C-alpha positions in Angstrom: 71.8 22.5 204.5 71.5 18.8 203.4 73.4 15.5 203.6 73.9 12.8 201.1 72.1 9.6 201.9 73.3 7.4 199.0 73.4 6.9 195.3 69.9 7.4 193.8 70.6 6.6 190.1 73.1 6.8 187.3 72.5 7.4 183.7 74.4 5.6 180.9 74.3 6.9 177.4 74.2 3.8 175.2 74.7 3.0 171.5 72.8 -0.3 171.4 69.8 -0.5 173.8 68.7 -4.2 173.6 72.1 -5.8 174.5 72.4 -3.3 177.4 68.9 -4.1 178.7 69.6 -7.8 178.4 72.9 -7.5 180.3 71.5 -5.5 183.2 68.5 -7.8 183.4 70.9 -10.8 183.6 72.6 -9.1 186.5 69.2 -9.1 188.3 68.0 -5.6 187.5 64.3 -5.2 186.6 63.0 -2.9 183.9 60.8 -0.6 186.0 59.9 2.3 183.8 60.1 3.3 180.1 59.5 6.7 178.5 59.9 5.7 174.8 59.2 9.3 173.5 62.2 10.6 175.5 64.4 7.5 175.2 64.5 6.7 178.9 64.7 3.1 180.2 65.0 2.7 183.9 66.1 -0.5 185.6 65.8 -1.1 189.3 69.1 -2.1 190.9 68.3 -2.7 194.5 67.2 0.6 196.0 68.8 2.5 193.1 68.1 2.9 189.4 70.3 2.5 186.3 68.9 4.6 183.5 69.8 3.8 179.9 69.4 6.6 177.3 70.2 5.6 173.7 72.3 8.2 171.9 69.9 8.2 168.9 66.9 9.3 171.0 66.1 12.7 172.6 67.7 12.3 176.1 70.8 10.5 174.9 71.3 12.8 171.9 71.5 15.8 174.2 74.8 14.5 175.5 76.7 14.8 172.3 78.8 12.1 170.6 78.3 8.5 171.6 80.7 6.9 174.2 83.5 4.9 172.6 87.1 3.8 173.1 88.4 7.3 173.5 85.7 8.7 175.6 83.4 7.5 178.3 80.5 8.9 180.3 82.0 7.6 183.6 85.0 5.7 184.9 83.0 3.0 186.7 80.1 2.5 189.1 79.8 0.2 192.0 76.9 -2.1 192.9 76.8 -3.5 196.4 75.9 -7.2 196.2 75.2 -10.1 198.6 76.2 -12.8 198.9 79.7 -12.1 197.6 80.9 -15.5 196.4 83.9 -14.9 194.2 84.0 -18.4 192.7 80.3 -18.3 191.9 80.5 -14.8 190.4 83.5 -15.8 188.3 81.9 -19.0 187.1 78.7 -17.1 186.1 80.8 -14.5 184.3 82.7 -17.2 182.4 79.5 -18.9 181.4 78.1 -15.5 180.2 81.4 -14.6 178.5 81.6 -11.5 180.6 85.2 -10.3 181.4 85.9 -10.4 185.1 88.8 -9.1 187.1 90.5 -10.8 190.1 89.0 -10.1 193.5 90.8 -7.4 195.6 90.2 -5.4 198.7 88.9 -2.0 197.9 87.5 0.9 199.8 83.9 2.0 199.3 81.0 3.6 201.2 81.0 0.7 203.7 84.8 0.6 204.2 87.2 -1.9 202.9 85.9 -5.1 201.4 86.3 -7.5 198.5 85.2 -6.5 195.0 85.8 -7.3 191.4 85.1 -5.6 188.1 83.1 -6.7 185.1 82.1 -4.9 181.9 78.8 -4.4 180.2 78.4 -4.9 176.4 79.4 -1.2 175.7 82.6 -1.3 177.9 81.3 0.4 181.0 83.2 -0.9 184.1 81.0 -2.1 186.9 82.5 -2.9 190.3 80.6 -5.6 192.2 81.4 -5.1 195.9 80.5 -7.1 199.0 77.8 -5.3 201.0 79.0 -6.7 204.4 
């Protein structure tokens, strides 16, 4: 039939587009494609895309109520990164005032490895994992 090769993209419904774009661009994502009439902003994250769809524009509005404290669009997503230098990542997060969890060994698509969690401006959890 078919086999899954990897994550292609994920879509986040957002309340405030500009802070979200700035956050993901700070992480190293590059704004690759915009469809303003639909409300679609696609950022390149390595080989994958992170799509932002504002809840007050056509694509985002189709999903219903905006995400908030009592409801999210997803639990978290994981970005494989290299190099994985916990001290440098934590220092960068502190300088940017981005909450950062302690490093722990977690299982992912490449097996066990170190990772930590951060949050974007709208509270979405992002796991940053060593790509070994």
